[in-house]
C-alpha positions in Angstrom: 0.7 -2.5 28.3 3.2 -4.6 26.3 4.6 -3.2 23.1 2.7 -5.6 20.8 -0.7 -4.7 22.3 0.1 -1.0 22.1 1.2 -1.3 18.5 -2.0 -3.2 17.5 -4.1 -0.5 19.3 -2.2 2.2 17.4 -2.7 0.4 14.1 -6.5 0.1 14.7 -6.8 3.8 15.6 -4.4 5.2 12.9 -6.3 7.0 10.0 -3.9 5.7 7.3 -3.8 2.0 8.0 -5.6 -0.7 6.0 -8.5 -1.6 8.2 -9.3 -4.8 6.2 -6.4 -6.5 8.1 -7.5 -5.7 11.7 -9.0 -9.0 12.5 -6.2 -11.0 10.9 -3.6 -9.0 12.7 -5.3 -9.4 16.1 -5.6 -13.2 15.6 -2.2 -14.0 13.9 0.4 -11.6 15.3 2.9 -13.3 17.6 4.8 -10.1 18.4 5.6 -6.7 17.1 9.0 -5.1 16.5 9.9 -1.4 16.3 12.2 -1.1 13.3 12.7 2.6 13.0 12.5 6.1 14.5 8.8 6.9 14.2 5.7 5.4 15.6 4.6 3.9 12.3 8.0 2.1 12.0 6.5 -1.1 13.4 6.1 -4.6 12.0 3.8 -7.3 13.2 5.4 -10.8 13.1 3.9 -14.2 12.9 5.8 -17.5 12.9 4.4 -20.5 11.1 6.7 -23.6 11.0 9.8 -22.9 8.8 8.5 -19.5 7.7 7.9 -16.1 9.3 5.6 -13.4 8.0 5.8 -9.7 8.7 3.2 -7.1 8.1 4.4 -3.5 8.1 2.3 -0.9 9.9 1.3 1.0 6.8 1.6 -2.1 4.6 -1.1 -4.0 2.6 0.2 -7.6 2.6 2.1 -10.2 4.7 5.7 -10.6 3.6 6.9 -14.2 3.7 10.5 -15.1 4.7 12.2 -18.4 5.4 13.8 -18.9 8.8 17.5 -19.6 8.9 18.8 -20.6 12.4 16.2 -18.5 14.1 16.8 -15.4 11.9 14.9 -14.0 8.9 16.0 -11.6 6.3 13.9 -8.6 7.2 13.5 -5.4 5.1 16.5 -4.1 3.1 19.5 -4.3 5.5 18.2 -6.1 8.6 18.0 -9.6 10.1 15.4 -10.3 12.8 15.7 -13.0 15.5 12.2 -14.5 15.7 12.8 -15.8 19.3 14.1 -12.6 20.9 12.8 -9.9 18.5 16.4 -8.7 18.2 17.4 -6.7 15.0 20.9 -6.8 13.6 22.5 -5.4 10.4 22.5 -8.0 7.7 26.1 -7.4 6.8 27.1 -9.0 10.1 25.8 -12.3 8.8 27.2 -12.3 5.3 
């Protein structure tokens, strides 16, 4: 099973996730990315034109970010490549 499918399944079965977003996540997630050490450190990403949206595993809202040369400013200190799912430290870009 690919990582995105597994992450969505974990989201659905986890007791602390916001279940009102299940259908939206299943329909709109393009890919998921692991952004930390623990199982709940996962974000679901969807790309829509010039913008990318990410929904954190234990979150309650989509976060909108503008795409710059294939990268989005993601969380506090990271940049995410929306084509490869690669994470890099933001200070390497600025």
